[in-house]
N, C-alpha and C positions, 0 to 999 in steps of 0.2 A: 141096501137090501132090496129084494124084488118088490116089496110092498110100496116102495117109493114111486114105482112106475104108475101106481093107481092114485097118487096124491091128489090129482085134480078132482077125483070123485069122493074125497073124504068129506064126511058130513060136517058142515060148518058148526052146528050146535055142539057136536062132540069136541071139536077143536076148541071152541070157546069154553066149554065146561072144563076141559083139561087145563087150559091156560089159567083160568081163575083158580082152580083147585091147586095148581102148582105154585101160584103166587102165595096163596094162603096156607098151603100144606094142610088143607082141611076141606072136605066135601061140604061140611055144614056151612062154613063161612062163604064158600063159593056159591052155595045155594042161595044164601041171603043176598049176595051181590047180584046174582042173575035172576033173583025172584022166582026160584023154583025150589023144589024140595031137595033135601040131601040125597034121597034115593034116586031122584032124577039125574043129579050130577054123577053119582056113582055109576048109574046105568050107562050114561053117555060115555064116560071114561072107559068103562069095560068094553063097550062097543068099539071104541077107537083102538084099544089095545088088541082086540081080536082082528080088526082090519089090518093093523100094522104087523101083527104077529110078534109083538114084543111087549113086555110089561113096562109101563111108564112110571108106576109107583111101587114102592114096597109098603104093604099095609102093616103098620106097627100097632102094638096094643094101645098106644096113646097118640095116634096121628098117622101122618104119611111122610114118606121120604122118597125123593126122586131117584129113579134108576139113572144109569149113565145115558140111556136113550131119552129119558124124560128131561134130563138136564140139557141135552143137545137140542131138543125140540122147543123148550120153553122160550129162550130169547128170540128165536125166529118168529114164533107166533106172537109174542108180546110186541115186537117191532111191527109186524104185519097189521095187527089190530089197531095199533096206535096210528099207523099211516092211514088206514081205512077211516078211522074216526076223524083224523085231521082233514082228510079230503071231504068227507060228508059235512063237516062243520063249515066248509067253504061254500056250501049251497045256500042261496038265499033268494027268495022271490022267484023260484022256479028256474034259477040259473046258477052257474058256478061263480062263486065270489072270486074276484081278481085282486091280488095284492098290489098296493101302491105304497112305495116307500118314499116318504117325504122328509127332507131335512128342512128345518125352520130355525132361523135365529130366534133365540128364546124370548126376546122382547116382543116380537111379532106374534109368537105362539100364544103367550099369555094375554097380551094386550088387544089382540084382534081376532086371531083364528079360533081359539078354544071356545069363545062364546057362540061361534057360528057352526061348530062341528055337528051339533045335533041336527041342524037344518040340512047340512050336506048328507049326513047318514040317512036321514028320512027320505031324501030324494034319490039316493044312490046306494041302496042296500047291498048291491053286488060288489062294492068296493071295500076291500079289507085294508083300511088305512093304517100304516105303520109310521108313527111320528117320531122323528129323531131331532131333538133340539141341540143347538150349538151356539157358539159365541161369534158367529159370522165367518169362521174359518172352516171352509167346506172343501171336501175332496169328493166330487160326485162319483167318479169311477171307483176310487178306493173304498168308499163307504157303501157302494151299491145303491145309490140313490136314483130314483126315477126323476124326481124334481127336487129343487132346493129353493126356498124363499130366502133371499139374502138382501143385505143393505149395501148400497154402493152406487157406482156410476154406471153400472150395466155392462162394463167392459171386462169380461172374463174370457180368457183364451179358449177357443174351441167350444164355446157355450152360446146357446141361444137364450137371450134374455128378453122377457116381456115386462114392460113397465107396469107397475101396479099403482102406486101413488107415492108422492113425496112425504117426507117425515121431518118437518122443521124442528129444530132444537131450540129449547128455551130453558132458562134457569128454573129449577124446581127445588123446593126445600120444605122442611117441617114448618107448620104454622107458628111455632114459638120463635123460630129464627126469622121468619118473614116479617114479624112485627117490627124488627129494627131496620128493615130495608125500605127506604123512602125513594131512592133514585139509584140508577145503575152504578153510579160511583161508589155507593155503599158496599157493593160486592168486593171492592178492592181491599176491604178490611176483613173479609170472611174467608173461611177455608173452602177452597174450590175443589170439588172432587173431579177426578179426571178419568177418561177412558183411555184405551190403548191408542186412539187416534190423537196425536199430539197437537193438532192445529185447531181443535174445536173451540176452545175458549178464546184463542186469539181472533178467530173469525167472528165470534159473537161480539166481543168487545169492539171490534172494528165497525160493526153495524150500528153501535150506539155512540161511535166517535170517541172511544176511550182507548188509551194504551193498555197493553196486556200487563196486569200486575204480576207479582210473584206468586205463581200457582204452586201451593205447597201441600195440597191435599193428597189423599191416597189415590193410587191408580188402580182401576178395575178392568177386568177383561169381559165383564158382563154388565149391561145396563140394568138388568134386574137387581143384581147385587148392589150396584151403585145407588139405585133408587131406594132400596131398603136402608142403606147407610144414611141417605138423606132423610128418610122418614124418622130415623132414630136420632137425628140431630147432629150427625157427624160433619155436615157441611152442606154446600149447595151443589147440586148436580145439574149438568147440562144434558137434557133428555128429550127424546121425541115425544112431544106433548100428546099427540094422538094415541100413543100406546099406553099412556098412564091416565086416561080420562076417568077410569073407575076410581083410582086413588085420589084424583082431584075432587070428584063428586063426594067421596066419603070423607074428605077433609084430611086425609093422611098426608097429602102433599098440597102445596100452594104454588101458584105461578105468580111471583111478585111483579114481573114486568112483562109487557106484551111483546117486546122485541124478540124476534125469532131469526134464526139463520138456517138456511137449507144447504146441507152438505152432501146430500144423496137422496136416494129413494129406495123403496122396496121393489124387488124384481122377482118374477117367477123364472127360474133358470133350469135348463137341462142340457146335457151334452148333445151337440149337434149329431153325433154318431148314434145317439139313443133313439131307436124307433119308438114312436108314441103308441102306447097300448090303448085299449078302450077305456081302462080305468084312468089313465093319464089324461085322455081327451075329456072324459067326464069331469075330472077335477078342474082342468084348465077352463073349460066352458063355464062351470059353476063359479069359479073364482073371478073370472073376468066379467061375470054378470052382476057382481055385487055392486050396490049403489056407489060406494066410495070409489071403486075402481072405474066404473063407467063415467062418473063425474069427472075424473081426472083425464079420461080418454077423450071426452067431448070438447 
């Protein structure tokens, strides 16, 4: 229609009034949403209809019904207002917020990162952090991740890896089970819970000079799930002690022996082909300034 040529000059308030009224099929409910009177909404819609030269509603004895023109206009305006609101929501501290999508192995997320996120947010309000937890199996490109914090040896093809800190493993178990453990050899009679990395228990027993017993416990793809199984008395789990300090303080888990084995570390990784954004730079700088990280770097 010819009126479409004047769309850039359509009054925003009238468009907003129509969109609300069309969703509610009521001028009264639209007025309540927009905090104006029913008459004001009706006037704005009538003004819009006059500008466009078409009716947008059929006024019925008990409400409103959209015309074909109204039905065509409604989804366009709803989408436009949603996108405007989404963009405005990204402003913080006088600047546009920048999305940072971070993949994190779940153990690190709950055991280390989450208690520190408030500090990061307070210092970097422009970063819109999207946190994606995983069980250490990560596809940076396929999942659209800017960064991933993962456990391993730092050797991932096509990836830049920055060392954060090591995470030695030690046996952890429920207090009731720990009471019958006097020496490492006592573990050979217990149910040993396993992760998907098959050599962990063998390496730990080697550090205490014992052969690997028959490991007959359940196998888990998540240290968090395995830790919870240990809390509930299902067996002894070999876990990164640093990530379960809260459970140890609360007495949910006990470390019966001091012996630990280091099989890897936590790393901040990104694709080498991924250009670092300002949000990525801010997060990397903050992360590497944390005392635990700087202590390992020195």
